[in-house]
N, C-alpha and C positions, 0 to 999 in steps of 0.2 A: 703528476702534473706540477709545473712550476708557475711562479708568478708571471713570467714572460708569456706563458701560453694563453692566459685569459684574455689578452688583447685580440686574439683571433676570433672571439665570439662577436656576433653582430651587435649585441647589446652593450659591449664594452669597446667597440672599435673607436669611439670618440673619447674614451677615457684617457687620462694622462697621469703618468707617474711623476709627481712633483717633488718627491723627496725619497731618500733611501734607495737610490737607483742601484747601489752596489749589492742590494739584497734581492735583485730581480730573479735570481736563480734559486730562491728558496722554494722548497717542496711544499705543496698544498696537500693536506690529507683530508680536510673537511672544510665546510663553510657554515657560518652562522651569522645571525643578526645580533648586534651589540647596541644597547641603549642604556648605559649605566653611567653613574657619575662619581664613582669612587674606586679605590684600589681593591675592593672586595672581589672584583672580577677575577682576581688571581685564584679564587677558590674553585672556579669552573672552566677557566681557559684551557683548551687542549693544545698540545704541541702540534705545530703544523697547520693549525686552523686559521683560515682566512676569515676576517670579520668585515661586515658591512654595517655602517652607522651613519646617522645624520648629526650626531653629537647634539641631539635635540635638547637634552636636559642640561648640557653644559656649553651651549653654543657661544656664550660670552665669557666663559670662565677658562682662561688660557692655562692657569696653573693646574686646574683639574684635568684638562685635556692632556697636559704633559704627564700627570700622574697615571692616567689610564694607559697612555702609550708605553710608559716605562713598565707598567704591570704586564702588558701584552708581550713586550720584549723579554721580560724576566721569565715568562712561562713559555717562551719560544713560539709565539704565534708567527705565522708566515707573513702577515701583512694586514693592511687596513684600507678599505674602500670607503670614501666619503660620498654618500648619495644625497640627492636633493640640495646640492650646493647652490648658492644664490637664492634659495627659497628659505631654508632654515638658517644657514650661515651665509653671511655676505662676504666676510673677510677671514682669511686664514692667517693667523699671526706668524710673523717671520721666525719667532722662537720655536714654533712647532716644526717648521721646515728644517731649521738648524738641528733640532733634537733628532729628528728622523734620519737626517744625513749622518750625524755622529754615530747613531746606533745601527746604521745600515738597515733600517726598517722601512720597507716599501709603503709609501703613502700615496694612494691613488684617488683622484677625483673623477667620478663618473659623470656622464651626461645627466643633468638635473631632471630630465624628463623620463629617465629610466628608473623603474621601481626596483626595490631589492628582490622582489619575487622574480622579475625578469632576469636579474643577474644570477640568482641562485640556481634556477632551473638548468641552464646549460652546464654550469660548473658541476652540479651534482651528477649530471649524466656523464660528463667527461671523467669524473672520478671513478668511473667503472662501478657504479652502484649496483649494476646488474649482477655482479658476483655475489653481492650480499642480499640483494632483493630480486624477486622474480621480475620478469619483463613488465608485469602490470604495475610495478611501482613507478615506472616512468609515466604511466598513464595517471597515477595518483597526483604526481607533481604537476603534470601538464594540465590536468583537470582543475586542480586547485588554483594554478596560475590564471587559467581562463576565467574561473569564477570570481576571483579577486579583481581581475581586470575589468570585468563586465558589470559587477554589482557592488553596491555600497552597503546594503542591508545584510547583516550577518546571517539571518535566517534564510534569506534567498541564496546566499553563498553555500551554506550547508546543504540546503535542499538540492541545489544544482549538482553538488558533489555526490550526494546520495543516489540521485537518479543516474548520473553518468557512470558511476562505479558499480551500481546495483549492490550497494553494501549499506545495510541499516546500522546507524550508530546514534548514540545519545550524547548530548553535551549538557553539562550542569555547571553551575557556578559554585563558589566556595561554601555557600549555604545549602548545598544540595538541591537547589531550585533548578528545575529543568529549563534550559535556554532553548534547546532544540531537541526533538520536534515538539509539536503541540502535546499538551498533557493528555495522556490516555491511561486507562487503568493498568494495562499490561506494562506500559512504559514505567509508570510510577512504581509498580511492584518490583521491577528490576532495579531501579534506582534505590529504592528503600533497602535493598539487600546489601548495598555498599555503604560503608562508613566514609563519607567524603568530607568530613569536617577537618579542616587544615590543622595539623598538629606539628609540634616542633620536630618530632621524629616520625616522618611519614614514609610510606613505601611508594616509590614512583610507579610501580606496577603491582596490580593485585588481581587474582583470578578467583572466580566463583563458579561452581557447577549449579546451574539453574535449570531445573526440569530436564536434565540429561544433556544440556549443552553448556559448553564452557564460555563464560563471558569474562572479559578483561577490562579493568579500569586503569587508565593512565592519566596522571596529572598533566594539565596543560601548563607548561612552564616557560618563562622567558626572563632572562636576566635574574635568575634565582628568585623570581616572584611567581606565585601560583595564581592563575586566573580561573581555575576550575578543573574539570576533568572530562575525559571522553570515555564512553563505555561502548563496547562492541563485541560481537561474537568472535571467538578465538579458537575455533575447532581445527583450523588448518594453519600451516606455517605462513601461508600467504596472508591470511587474516591477521595473524599476530603481527607481521611486519607492516600491514596496512594501518592498523590502529596505532602502532608506534609512530609511524610517519605522520598520520593525521593529527596526532596529539601535538607534535612539534609544529606542524604547519598552522594548526588552529590558534596557537599563541599569537601569530601575526594578526589574525582577524580580531581577536578579543583585545589585544594590546592596542591596536589601531583604534578600535571602537572607544576604549577608555580614554585614550589621549584626545580623541575628537571631542568626547563629552567634557573633558577637563577644559579644553580650549573654548568650547561653546559656553561653558559656565562662566569663564573669565570674561568672555565677550558680552554676555548678558549683564553681569554685575557691573562691568565698567560702563556700559551704556546707561544702565539705570542710574548709577551714581551720578553720571554727567547730566542725565535728564532731570534729576531732582534738584540740581543746582544750575541748570541751563549752562553747562560748560561746553559750549560748541562754538566753532569758528563762525558759523552762520546757521540760519534757519534750514537751508538746504542740507547742510552737513548733518543736522539733527534728523532730518527726514530720511536721508540715505542710510545713516547708521541704523536707524530703526528698521528699515527694510531688510538690512543684512541679518537681522534676527527674526524677521517675519512680523514686525510690528508696523502698522500703518498709523502713525500718531496723528496724521492730518485728519483722520476719520474718527478721532476720539474727542470727548468733551466732558468727561467726569472721571474722578479718581476715587478708587475704593481701597481702603487698607483693612486687611484682616489681621489684627494683632494677636499673636499667641502669647497670652498673659504669663504662661509658665516661664518664659525667658526672663521676665522681670522678677518672678517669685522664687525661682530655684537657685540653688548653689551652682557654681560654675561647673562642678564635676558632673552635673546631670544635663548640661546643655547639649553635649554631643548626642545623648540618648534622645532628647527631644528633636534635634535636627534629623536624626535617623528616622523617627516616626513620620515627620513631615515629608522627608525625601522619599521614603520607601513605601509609605502607606497612604498618607493624605493627598499629596500632590498627584500621584498616578490616578487616584479616583476623581480628583477635581478635573484633571486634564482629560480623562476619559469622558467626562460628562460635558465639559465646556469647550474643548479645543476646537470643535467645529461649530460652536455657537457664534452667530454673527455679532452678538452683543458683548460677550465676555471672554473672547478668545485670547486677549492680551493679558495673560496671568503669569506671575513668576514669584517664586519663594526667594525673597531678598532679605538677608540678615535675619531679623527676628519677626518678620511679618510676610504676609502674602499680599502682593499688590496687584491691582487690576485697573487697566485703563479701559473705560467703557466706550463702546462705539456710539457714534452720533445717532445711528439708526434707532437707538433706544428712546431718544428724545425725552419726553416727560412721562413715559409710560412706567408709572411706579409699580403697577401690578407685576410686570415682568421683573423689575428690579427686586421687589420684595420676594418673588418666587426664587430668584437667584440666591438671595440672602438666606432664605429658609433652607435651600438645598445645601449651602455651605455649612450651616449649623448642623444639619442632619449628618453630613459626611463626618464632621468632627465628633458628634455625639455617638455615632454608630461604630466608629473605628478607633477612638482614643478617649482618654479622659482629660484631654487638653481643653482648657477654657479659653475662649476667644472674646475679643471686643472688636467691633467693626465701626469704621468711620467712613462716611460718604460725603464728598465735597459738593459744592455748588457746581453748576455748569460753567465751563470756561469756553471762551470763543476764539482764543488765540493760543496756539501750542506753546508760545513763550510763557503763558500763564500756568503751565503745568507745575512748576515749583510752588506757586501760590496755592494751587489746587491740592497739592500734596500736604501743605501745611494745614489747610482746612480739614482734610480727612484725618490728619494727625490729631488736631484739637478735638475732633468729634469722637474718635475712638478712646481718647484719654478720658473724656467725660463719661462715656459709656462704661469704661472699666472702673474708674474711681467710685462711681455710685451704683455699680452693679445693676445696670439697667436691664430689666427682665428680657427685653427683646434682643439684647446683646449688641444692638447697633443704634447709632444716632446719625441723623443727617445734619450737615452743617447749618442748614437753614432753620433747624429747630433748636439750636443752642440758646438763642435768645429766650425762648420759653423756659428753659431750664434755669436760666439766670433769674427770671421773674419768680420762679417757685421758691427760691432761696433768699430773696431780698429781705425777708423778715428776720433772718438770722442775725444780721447786724449790718449797719449802713456802710457802704463803700467809703463814705466820707471819713469814717474812723481811721481807715488805712491812710488816706490822704492827709488827714490831720496829724497822725502819728509821724509820717515821713516828713511833714513840714517842720517838725521840731529839729530836724537836722539842718546843718549849714546848706545853703543853696547849692554849692558845688557837690554835695554828697547825696542830695535827694535823687538825682537821676541814676547815680551809681547803685543806690540801695534798691530803687525800683527795678533796675536791670537785673539785680541779684534775685529779687523776689520773682520776677518773670522767669528767669532761668531755672530756678528751683521748681516752680510749678510745672514748667514745660518738660522738665527732666525727672518727673515723678519724685521730687524731693531728694534726688540722688546728688550728694555733695560733689562726688568725683566728676560726674557728667556735667554738672552745672559749672564747676571750676574750669573744666576743659573748654566749655563753650565760651566762657568769659575770659579765658587766658589768665586766670588767677590761681594762686595757691589755694588748696582746699581749706586751709586754716582761715584764710581771708573770707571765703564764702561762709564758713561755719560761724565766724565772728559776726558777720553781717546778719545771718539768720537769727542768731541769739539776740542781737541788738534790736531787730524788728520785733521779736517777742517781748523784749523788755519795754520798748516804746508802746506796744499795744496793751501790755499788762496781762495778756493771756496768749496761749499758743495758737496762732491762727493757722498753723500747719497740721492741726489735728481736728478731727470731727468734734463737734458739728460745724466748726468755723471753716474747715478746709474747703468745703464746697463754695462758700461765699468768696473765699480768697481766690479760688480758681475763676469764678465768674468775674471778679474784679479785674484779674489779669486778662482774661479772654476778651472782656469788653474793651479794654484799652488796646489790645492787639487789633481787634476789628476796627476800632476807630482810626488807628494809625493806617491800616490798609485802605480804609475809605478815603482818608486824606491823601494818600499816595496816588490813588486812582482818580 
């Protein structure tokens, strides 16, 4: 089959060859999906292979697009189809068209509404796959295309394929965890017999005789990346070919799922970042973007922060391990318990904390709130050794006040953490009582008196430095970043404050009173603003 032949297929009848027309008679020996961003593709490109891509990873990087095309030409690929154009990529640079023309490399733009599965199926059939595969292999491809077209959930896709083909198979991830079907003892026994831990020197196919039947494991590979493996019976030649083809097709499902998760994660983090600073064009824009991630912020009136203290206490090299515990153990358990709860369903792991916007329906029902807090504490205690501190804001009445509510929750958890509050949580409304408890340590007037020794133009600067240090857990780097100052300037001011006070107010027992002094001033400023 030649490049010129593919335009006869219904799925490609609206496709256009926009460059490399002189290569239209290149022979096609196979077809594959390409989503890579560097020249390493040369390690697995096959001669005569036609590739489909959206250039998702390098949609704005023209130089890398040129590198990929040159690599394909070097390995004698037959051509490249761009799918989802105008969705992933808006513009194709003229340099790309010029390069493909010079190299006589066919560059084709497909209809943006046609998926790569729809393009692959007729081409695979046309390549006379029946000589290599039994007739039922066409059914595998057709069934897979139907499933991907109809369903979004990968478990549903795999279940549809299993029923349609009457072929039982198992899908596992890189950690040997069963993705499909549901865990059952006999399924787990089969999986346990295979070593599916990804290694540098892996075998793409591996067979085992289990209770008199041959089972085969194939890695699910895409773009030289391993997404897991598929296991199935392999007693007949047809079964051998079926599992081989299913492993290749499954990469499309799992790769798509991971990309969707990555995009969703970015969408959540961008929205929350804007929410905490109210970086929106309008109130309605904030509401609409919230709805896009499933959050109805108009129906919320309280902010909760669950701070994971280990993020502040551990060396950077352990941060990824902590994140993994939160992502893979803690958050799934929290979501399983509260995702359908009308009060606490707006929950997300953001940076070094878990945030929750509480529904208005909770109102002033503190018993339900305290039950939620106790459940959170139990989830952490039962599933990790991570220590937490929780801050709860006052009620807000306008969604524009969410940033203020976030600050209240932040102040609250910082108090809870600094003084190791047994309950692990503090409500913003209770901060004043903590201040009163420590007023006998030393008078706030002493700080004011010490700062008054400075020139008038320096007093505000030194107070701002004191506030930044307290609010950033005495971290010099974070405080300097907040103040847009060099860290040495912040360190100098800190030492100067200690010198003026004649003792270190940044250490216990004086630190608590220093915090109370700063918090009281922040609260006063907020009251004056409002």
